[in-house]
C-alpha positions, 0 to 999 in steps of 0.5 A: 499500500502507498505510504502517503495513502496509508498515513492519510487514511489513518489521520482521517479516521483517528482522533487527534489528541487536541479536541478542537481539531476533532470538532473542526474536522467534524464540522468540515465533514458535516459541511461537505455532506450537507452541501453535497446533499443540497446540491443534489436535491436542488438539481433534482428539484430543478429537473422536476420543475423543468418537466413540470413546465415543459408538460404544459407545452406538450398539450399544445406543441407537437414533436414536429411542425411543418409549415410553408417557408413563404406565404401563410398557407400551402396545399396538402398534396398526396406527395406530402401524405406519402412522405409522412405515411412512409416515415417509420418514426411518425405515429400520427400527423394532423392538418391545422389552420389558424388565423387571427379573428374577432370574436363576439359573445353576448356583446362582449368582444375579444381578439384571438386566434382561431385554430382549425384542426382535423379529426386526428388532432387529438391523436397527435396532441393530447389537448382533449385531456386539458378539457375540464369543462364540456367535451372536445370537438365532434367532427362535422360541426360548428362548435368551438372549444375555448381556453379558460381565460377566454371563457372568463373574459367573455362569460361563455357558458357551455351548451348555452344555445341562447347565445352563440360565439360569433367569429369574424375574419376580414375579407381579402381585398383592396381599397376602402371599406364602403359597407362594413357588414360585407367586409367580414366573413362570419361563422356562428358557433356554439362553445362546447368545451373549456381547456386549461393549459397555461394563461398565455395559450388559454387566452390566445387560441380557440379551436374549431373544426378545420372546415369551419376555418377554411370556410372563414378564410375562403380556402380550399379543402386541402389548403392549410398552414401547418402539419403537426406531427407525433413521433414514436417515443424513442425517436430522435426529433432532429434526425426525423427533421432532417429526413423530412426536410430532405424529402419535402424540399426547400419550400417547407419549414420543419421545426422540432418542439425545442425550436418552437419554444426556443425562448422557454428552453433557453430560459430554463437552461439559464436558470439551471446554470445559474442555480448550479453556479450559486450551489458551487459558490456555497460549496467553495465556501464550505470547503474552506472548512476542509482547508482549515481542518487540514492546516490545524492537523498539520500543526497538531502532527508537526512532531510526527511529521519531523519523525517521518521526514527524518526516517526518509519520507520527503516533504513532497510525500508528506504534502501528499498525505494531507492532499489525500486526506482532504480528497478522501474526506471530500469523497466520503462526505460527497458519497454520504451527501448524495445517498441522503439526497437520494433518500430525500428525493425518494420520500418526496416522490412517494409521500409528497412531504413538501407541497406547492399548493394543497393539491400539488406536491413539489416536483422532483426527478431522479437522474443519474447525471445529477450523481455524476455532476455532484460527485465530479464537482465535489471531487475537483473543488475538494482536490483544489482545497486540499492542495491549497491546504497541503501547501501550508507545509513548508520545506522546513518544520 
C-alpha cells in the first residue's frame, strides 16, 4: 500500500489529541455532506420543475411542425401524405389552420386566434385531456372549444344555446371599406368545451373544426398552414427533421418542439446554470472548512511529521498525505451526501412531504447525471482545497 495513502487514511479516521481539531474536522465533514446533499436535491428539484413547465407545452406543441417557408398557407398534396405515412418514426399527423379573428359573445368582444384542426388532432396532441368543462370537438359541426381565460373574459357558458360565439375574419381585398357588413366573413358557433393549459395559450387560441376555418378564410379543402406530427417515443426529433426536410424540399419549414419554444428552453437552461453556479459558490465557501481542518492537523502532527521526515519520507510525500486526506474526506462526505439526497428525493416522490399548493406536490426527478455532476464537482473542488491546504506544509518544520 502507498505510504502516503496509508498515513492519510489513518489521520482521517483516528482522533487527534487536541479536541478542538476533532470538532473542526467534524464540522468540515458535516459541511461537505450537507452541501453535497443540498446540491443533489437542488438539481433534482430543478429537473422536476423543468419537466413540470414543459408538460404544459406538450398539450399544445407537437413533436414536429411543418409549415410553408413563404406565404401563410400551402396545399396538402398526395406527395406530402406519402412522405409522412412512409416515415416509420411518425405515429400520427394532423392538418391545422390558424388565423387571427374577432370574437363576439353576448355583446362582449375579444381578439384571439381561431385554430382549425382535423379529426386526428387529438391523436397527435393530447389536448382533449386538458378539457375540464364540457367536451372536445365532434367532427362535422360548427362547435368551438375555448381557453379558460377566454371563457372568463367573455362569460361563455357551455352548451348555452341561447347565445352563440360569433367569429369574424376580414375579407381579402383592396381599397376602402364602403359597407362594413360586407367586410367580414362570419361563422356562428356554439362553445362545447373549456380547456386549461396555461394563461398564454388559454387566452390566445380558440379551437374549431378545420372546415369551419377554411370556410372563414375562403380556402380550398386541402389548403392549410401547418402539419403537426407525433413521433414514436424513442425517436430522435432532429434526425426525423432532417429526413423530412430532405424529402419535402426547400419550400417547407420543419421545426422540432425545442425550436418552437426556443425562448422557454433557453430560459430554463439559463436558470439551471445559474442555480448550479450559486450552489458551487456555497460549496467553495464550505470547503474552506476542509482547508482550515487540514492546516490545524498539520500543526497538531508537526512532531510526527518531523519523525517521518527524518526516517526518509520527503516533504513532497508528506504534503501528499494531507492532499489525500482532504480528497478522501471530500469523497466520503460527498458519497454520504448524495445517498441522503437520493433518500430525500425518494421520500418526496412517494409521500409528497413538501407541497406547492394543497393538491400539488413539489416536483422532483431522479437522474443519474445529477450523481455524476455532484460527485465530479465535489471531487474537483475538494482536490483544489486540499492542495491549497497541503501547501501550507513548508520545506522546513
